[in-house]
C-alpha positions as CSV (number, residue, x, y, z in Angstrom):
1,X,1.7,-71.5,119.5
2,X,2.7,-69.9,115.9
3,X,6.7,-69.9,115.5
4,X,8.1,-66.7,114.8
5,X,10.4,-65.9,111.7
6,X,11.1,-62.8,110.1
7,X,10.6,-63.8,106.4
8,X,9.0,-66.2,104.8
9,X,9.4,-67.5,101.2
10,X,7.0,-69.2,99.2
11,X,8.4,-71.2,96.7
12,X,12.0,-73.1,97.0
13,X,12.9,-72.1,93.3
14,X,15.1,-70.0,91.7
15,X,14.1,-67.0,93.2
16,X,12.6,-68.2,96.3
17,X,16.4,-69.5,97.1
18,X,18.1,-66.7,96.2
19,X,15.9,-64.5,98.2
20,X,16.3,-66.7,101.2
21,X,20.3,-66.3,100.7
22,X,20.0,-62.3,101.1
23,X,17.8,-61.9,103.3
24,X,19.7,-64.5,105.5
25,X,23.1,-62.7,105.2
26,X,21.6,-59.6,106.7
27,X,20.9,-61.6,109.9
28,X,17.3,-62.2,108.9
29,X,15.7,-65.2,110.0
30,X,14.7,-67.0,107.0
31,X,12.5,-69.8,106.0
32,X,11.6,-71.1,102.5
33,X,8.4,-73.3,102.5
34,X,7.7,-75.4,99.4
35,X,4.7,-78.4,98.9
36,X,7.4,-80.4,96.8
37,X,9.7,-83.2,97.9
38,X,12.8,-81.5,96.4
39,X,13.9,-77.7,96.4
40,X,14.6,-76.6,92.8
41,X,12.8,-79.5,90.6
42,X,13.2,-77.0,87.8
43,X,16.7,-76.1,88.2
44,X,17.6,-79.5,87.7
45,X,15.4,-80.2,84.4
46,X,16.5,-76.9,83.0
47,X,18.7,-76.7,80.1
48,X,18.2,-80.2,79.2
49,X,19.7,-80.9,82.4
50,X,22.9,-78.4,82.4
51,X,20.8,-75.3,83.6
52,X,21.1,-72.2,81.0
53,X,21.4,-69.9,84.5
54,X,21.9,-66.8,82.3
55,X,23.4,-64.9,79.2
56,X,26.1,-62.8,78.1
57,X,23.8,-60.4,77.2
58,X,21.2,-59.0,79.3
59,X,19.0,-56.1,78.7
60,X,15.6,-55.3,79.2
61,X,14.7,-55.9,75.5
62,X,15.2,-59.3,76.5
63,X,11.7,-59.1,78.4
64,X,8.0,-59.0,78.1
65,X,5.6,-57.3,80.7
66,X,2.8,-55.1,80.6
67,X,5.5,-52.5,81.9
68,X,8.6,-52.9,79.6
69,X,10.2,-50.1,82.0
70,X,9.8,-52.8,85.8
71,X,12.9,-54.9,85.1
72,X,15.8,-52.1,84.6
73,X,16.2,-51.5,88.5
74,X,16.7,-55.2,89.5
75,X,18.7,-56.1,86.3
76,X,21.2,-53.0,86.7
77,X,21.8,-53.8,90.5
78,X,22.4,-57.6,90.2
79,X,23.5,-58.4,86.5
80,X,24.7,-61.7,85.0
81,X,28.2,-60.7,86.2
82,X,27.2,-60.8,89.4
83,X,25.8,-63.9,88.8
84,X,28.6,-66.0,87.0
85,X,31.3,-64.1,89.6
86,X,29.1,-66.7,92.1
87,X,29.3,-69.4,89.8
88,X,33.0,-68.8,89.4
89,X,33.5,-68.9,93.2
90,X,32.4,-72.1,93.5
91,X,34.5,-73.4,91.1
92,X,31.5,-74.3,88.6
93,X,32.8,-75.1,84.9
94,X,30.3,-73.5,82.3
95,X,30.4,-72.8,78.7
96,X,29.3,-70.3,75.8
97,X,26.6,-71.6,73.4
98,X,25.2,-69.5,70.5
99,X,23.5,-66.4,71.6
100,X,25.5,-65.5,74.3
101,X,23.8,-68.7,76.8
102,X,25.6,-69.9,79.5
103,X,25.3,-73.5,80.5
104,X,26.8,-76.0,82.7
105,X,29.6,-78.1,81.6
106,X,28.5,-80.6,83.8
107,X,25.4,-80.6,85.5
108,X,22.2,-78.6,86.3
109,X,23.0,-80.3,89.8
110,X,25.7,-78.0,90.3
111,X,23.8,-75.1,90.0
112,X,21.1,-76.0,92.5
113,X,23.7,-77.5,95.0
114,X,25.6,-73.9,94.9
115,X,22.4,-72.2,95.9
116,X,21.5,-75.2,99.2
117,X,25.6,-74.5,99.9
118,X,25.1,-70.4,99.9
119,X,21.5,-70.9,102.1
120,X,23.0,-73.1,104.1
121,X,26.0,-70.5,104.8
122,X,23.5,-67.8,105.1
123,X,21.9,-69.7,108.1
124,X,18.3,-69.8,106.1
125,X,16.3,-73.1,106.4
126,X,14.5,-74.7,103.7
127,X,11.2,-76.8,104.5
128,X,9.6,-79.0,102.4
129,X,6.5,-81.0,101.8
130,X,4.4,-78.6,103.3
131,X,1.4,-77.1,102.1
132,X,0.4,-73.6,103.1
133,X,-3.7,-73.3,103.8
134,X,-4.0,-69.8,104.5
135,X,-2.6,-66.5,105.3
136,X,-3.9,-63.3,107.3
137,X,-2.8,-60.4,107.4
138,X,-2.7,-59.0,111.2
139,X,-1.6,-55.7,111.9
140,X,2.1,-55.7,111.2
141,X,2.8,-59.0,110.4
142,X,1.3,-62.4,108.6
143,X,-0.3,-65.4,110.3
144,X,0.7,-68.1,107.9
145,X,-0.8,-71.7,108.4
146,X,0.4,-74.6,107.0
147,X,0.0,-78.3,107.5
148,X,3.5,-78.0,109.5
149,X,2.0,-75.8,112.2
150,X,1.8,-71.6,112.1
151,X,4.2,-68.9,111.5
152,X,4.1,-65.0,112.3
153,X,6.0,-63.2,109.9
154,X,7.3,-60.0,109.2
155,X,8.0,-60.1,105.4
156,X,6.2,-62.9,103.1
157,X,7.6,-63.3,99.8
158,X,5.5,-64.7,97.0
159,X,8.2,-66.9,94.8
160,X,5.8,-69.5,93.7
161,X,6.8,-69.2,90.1
162,X,3.7,-69.6,87.1
163,X,1.8,-72.5,85.7
164,X,4.7,-74.1,83.8
165,X,5.4,-78.0,84.1
166,X,2.4,-79.0,86.6
167,X,4.2,-82.2,86.9
168,X,6.7,-80.5,88.5
169,X,4.3,-79.1,90.9
170,X,3.3,-75.8,89.6
171,X,-0.3,-74.4,90.6
172,X,-1.8,-71.1,90.2
173,X,-1.5,-70.4,94.5
174,X,0.5,-67.5,93.9
175,X,-1.6,-66.0,91.5
176,X,-4.1,-66.7,94.9
177,X,-2.5,-64.6,97.2
178,X,-1.9,-62.1,94.7
179,X,-5.5,-61.3,93.8
180,X,-6.6,-62.0,98.2
181,X,-4.4,-58.7,98.7
182,X,-5.8,-56.8,95.9
183,X,-3.6,-57.3,93.3
184,X,-4.8,-57.8,89.6
185,X,-3.5,-60.2,86.8
186,X,-2.3,-59.6,83.8
187,X,-3.8,-62.7,81.2
188,X,-1.7,-65.5,81.1
189,X,-0.8,-68.2,78.9
190,X,1.7,-70.9,78.5
191,X,5.0,-69.2,76.7
192,X,8.5,-70.7,75.3
193,X,5.9,-73.4,74.3
194,X,6.3,-75.8,71.3
195,X,3.0,-75.3,68.5
196,X,0.7,-78.0,67.3
197,X,-0.4,-78.7,63.9
198,X,-3.9,-77.8,62.7
199,X,-5.9,-80.9,61.8
200,X,-5.7,-79.8,58.5
201,X,-1.8,-79.7,58.2
202,X,-0.9,-82.4,60.4
203,X,-1.3,-85.9,58.0
204,X,1.5,-84.4,55.5
205,X,3.6,-82.3,57.7
206,X,3.9,-85.1,61.2
207,X,5.6,-87.6,58.0
208,X,8.5,-84.8,58.2
209,X,9.0,-85.4,61.8
210,X,12.9,-85.4,63.0
211,X,14.0,-82.6,60.3
212,X,15.4,-79.6,61.7
213,X,16.7,-76.3,60.1
214,X,17.2,-72.3,60.4
215,X,14.2,-70.3,59.7
216,X,12.5,-67.0,60.4
217,X,9.4,-67.0,62.5
218,X,7.0,-63.9,62.2
219,X,4.1,-62.7,64.6
220,X,1.1,-60.7,63.3
221,X,3.2,-58.0,65.5
222,X,6.0,-57.7,63.1
223,X,8.2,-59.8,66.3
224,X,10.6,-62.5,64.6
225,X,13.0,-64.4,65.4
226,X,15.8,-66.1,63.0
227,X,16.9,-69.3,65.0
228,X,16.2,-73.5,64.3
229,X,12.8,-74.9,64.0
230,X,12.4,-78.4,64.5
231,X,9.2,-80.3,62.7
232,X,7.9,-82.5,64.9
233,X,4.9,-85.3,65.1
234,X,2.7,-82.8,67.1
235,X,3.8,-79.7,65.4
236,X,6.5,-76.9,65.3
237,X,9.3,-76.4,67.8
238,X,13.2,-75.9,68.4
239,X,14.3,-72.0,69.7
240,X,12.6,-70.2,66.9
241,X,9.2,-71.4,67.7
242,X,9.6,-71.2,71.5
243,X,10.7,-67.4,70.9
244,X,8.0,-66.3,68.9
245,X,5.2,-67.8,71.1
246,X,5.9,-65.2,73.7
247,X,4.6,-63.1,71.1
248,X,1.4,-65.2,69.7
249,X,-1.7,-65.3,70.2
250,X,-4.6,-68.1,70.1
251,X,-6.3,-67.6,67.1
252,X,-3.2,-65.6,65.0
253,X,-1.0,-66.9,62.2
254,X,2.6,-66.9,61.7
255,X,4.8,-66.1,59.0
256,X,7.6,-68.7,58.2
257,X,10.5,-68.1,55.6
258,X,12.3,-71.5,55.1
259,X,15.4,-70.2,53.8
260,X,16.1,-66.9,55.7
261,X,19.4,-66.8,54.4
262,X,18.6,-67.2,50.3
263,X,16.8,-65.1,47.8
264,X,14.7,-68.2,45.7
265,X,13.9,-66.0,43.3
266,X,17.8,-64.8,42.6
267,X,19.3,-69.0,43.1
268,X,16.4,-70.3,40.4
269,X,17.3,-67.1,38.2
270,X,20.9,-68.0,38.4
271,X,20.5,-71.9,37.8
272,X,18.4,-71.8,35.6
273,X,20.7,-70.2,33.0
274,X,23.6,-72.8,33.9
275,X,21.3,-76.1,34.7
276,X,18.0,-75.5,33.0
277,X,17.5,-79.3,32.6
278,X,17.9,-79.8,36.1
279,X,14.5,-81.1,38.6
280,X,13.4,-78.2,40.6
281,X,12.9,-80.7,43.2
282,X,16.9,-82.4,43.1
283,X,17.6,-78.0,43.1
284,X,15.6,-77.2,46.0
285,X,16.7,-80.5,47.5
286,X,20.7,-78.6,48.0
287,X,18.9,-76.1,49.7
288,X,16.9,-77.3,52.5
289,X,16.7,-81.3,53.6
290,X,15.3,-83.1,50.6
291,X,12.1,-84.5,52.6
292,X,11.2,-80.7,52.9
293,X,12.0,-80.0,49.5
294,X,9.8,-83.0,48.1
295,X,7.2,-82.2,50.5
296,X,7.0,-78.4,49.2
297,X,7.3,-80.1,45.1
298,X,4.6,-81.9,45.9
299,X,2.4,-79.0,48.0
300,X,3.1,-77.3,44.9
301,X,2.5,-79.6,42.3
302,X,6.0,-78.8,40.6
303,X,7.3,-81.6,38.8
304,X,9.2,-79.6,36.4
305,X,12.7,-78.6,35.2
306,X,14.1,-75.2,36.5
307,X,14.0,-73.9,32.5
308,X,10.2,-75.2,32.7
309,X,9.4,-72.9,35.7
310,X,6.8,-69.8,34.8
311,X,7.1,-66.4,36.1
312,X,3.8,-67.9,38.1
313,X,5.3,-70.6,39.3
314,X,8.6,-68.6,40.9
315,X,6.5,-66.1,42.2
316,X,4.4,-69.2,43.7
317,X,7.7,-70.8,44.9
318,X,9.1,-67.7,46.6
319,X,5.6,-67.0,48.7
320,X,5.2,-70.3,50.0
321,X,9.0,-70.8,50.9
322,X,9.6,-67.1,52.1
323,X,6.2,-66.4,53.5
324,X,4.3,-69.8,54.0
325,X,1.1,-68.9,56.5
326,X,1.2,-71.4,59.8
327,X,-2.1,-71.6,61.2
328,X,-1.1,-73.4,64.6
329,X,-3.8,-75.9,66.0
330,X,-2.6,-74.0,69.2
331,X,0.2,-74.9,71.7
332,X,1.6,-77.8,73.9
333,X,0.3,-75.7,76.6
334,X,1.6,-75.8,80.4
335,X,2.6,-79.5,80.2
336,X,5.7,-78.1,78.0
337,X,5.9,-74.8,78.5
338,X,9.1,-73.4,79.9
339,X,7.6,-70.4,81.3
340,X,4.0,-68.2,81.9
341,X,3.7,-65.5,80.3
342,X,1.2,-62.9,82.2
343,X,0.8,-63.2,86.1
344,X,0.7,-60.7,88.6
345,X,0.4,-56.6,87.4
346,X,3.4,-55.1,88.0
347,X,1.9,-51.8,88.5
348,X,1.3,-51.7,92.0
349,X,4.8,-53.8,92.5
350,X,7.8,-51.6,93.6
351,X,10.3,-51.9,90.7
352,X,12.9,-51.5,93.2
353,X,12.0,-53.7,96.1
354,X,9.8,-56.2,94.6
355,X,7.0,-54.9,97.6
356,X,3.3,-54.7,96.7
357,X,2.3,-51.0,96.9
358,X,-1.2,-52.6,98.6
359,X,0.3,-54.7,101.1
360,X,2.9,-53.4,103.4
361,X,5.3,-56.6,104.1
362,X,4.6,-58.4,100.7
363,X,6.4,-59.1,98.1
364,X,6.7,-60.7,94.5
365,X,9.6,-62.4,92.7
366,X,10.4,-64.4,89.8
367,X,7.8,-65.8,87.4
368,X,4.6,-65.3,89.3
369,X,5.4,-61.5,88.5
370,X,4.1,-60.3,84.5
371,X,7.8,-61.0,83.1
372,X,8.6,-62.9,81.0
373,X,12.6,-63.7,79.2
374,X,13.3,-65.0,76.2
375,X,14.7,-68.4,75.6
376,X,18.5,-68.6,76.1
377,X,19.1,-67.6,80.5
378,X,16.4,-64.7,80.6
379,X,14.5,-66.2,82.9
380,X,16.7,-67.3,85.6
381,X,18.7,-64.1,85.4
382,X,15.5,-62.5,86.0
383,X,14.9,-65.0,89.3
384,X,18.5,-63.7,90.4
385,X,17.8,-60.3,90.2
386,X,14.5,-60.1,91.4
387,X,15.2,-62.4,94.3
388,X,18.2,-60.4,94.7
389,X,16.3,-57.1,95.1
390,X,13.7,-58.2,97.5
391,X,16.8,-60.0,99.5
392,X,18.3,-56.3,100.5
393,X,14.8,-55.2,102.3
394,X,12.8,-58.3,103.1
């Protein structure tokens, strides 16, 4: 015998739980299935355990998709202010960091506990440690076969996320469901992810591990971000590099300005009149971490005073510090990526309801879709907004 349920949601992550709350509020019998042993695992580890749950400034421009307008409807109908209101209603203390990012004061557990309390109050159920073995469409319903029994459902919601952080249970299952029902995938890869050194750069650069400074990172398509970067043993990380990784394709280079707030040429010209005898290395160490200044002086073979610098020297310094060409060996991949860019092509999904236009009753929400937010709470907001939008109609 198959169990009957109105709405079955695959994935007990941010979007799946939020959709369950909204669907159950409408009186729909709602079940969330997940193969993991815990709901919301990625929520708990997000934002360094503090959960960057949304951003004060959310616009469609903060998202990448082959169809950039797709996010407008859901984001405009369930906004960051709506979610902040829910957080306040539950008495969760939070704070704003740089660039409008909102984090819990205490722990990401506060957000997960809020969602689980809302799920319970709405009357939805969560069933963990459950593998789905087959999905079949039968006229106006789905037969979902699982290791814990079979379910006949009217609305099937795919909230499986992407491939990032496989140790948390991430798989390509959602992509396979999409393809089973005729949907195509926009090529996907790890995003919001650190870069690795190429073999040539690694020996000298990995010695600078632990240094952090503001930079401007620019991709070949012109997108750039001025934020902090972190030099690691393995490569370049930090907010600037994670952000630019969304716009970088394997095989491409990146351009880095190591002193985005300074015109190095102007600074040298000004300083050489008053401090001509000062070593260039000493001068540069006042503008960036000393170890990095030493590294560049060694690379440029410039053991000179400011007065001794030739016009050609200054041009080389300017080129190196303001337009350094970084040839990544690659990225850290899904192992540490915060999101997966690409995914289910949105051209055959309703932007209003998130329902498949190829299969009635099938919905896609959250990260499984070809929608990727910038770093800073935008991907969570897409989870809340898309989950809410589908929850009104499933």
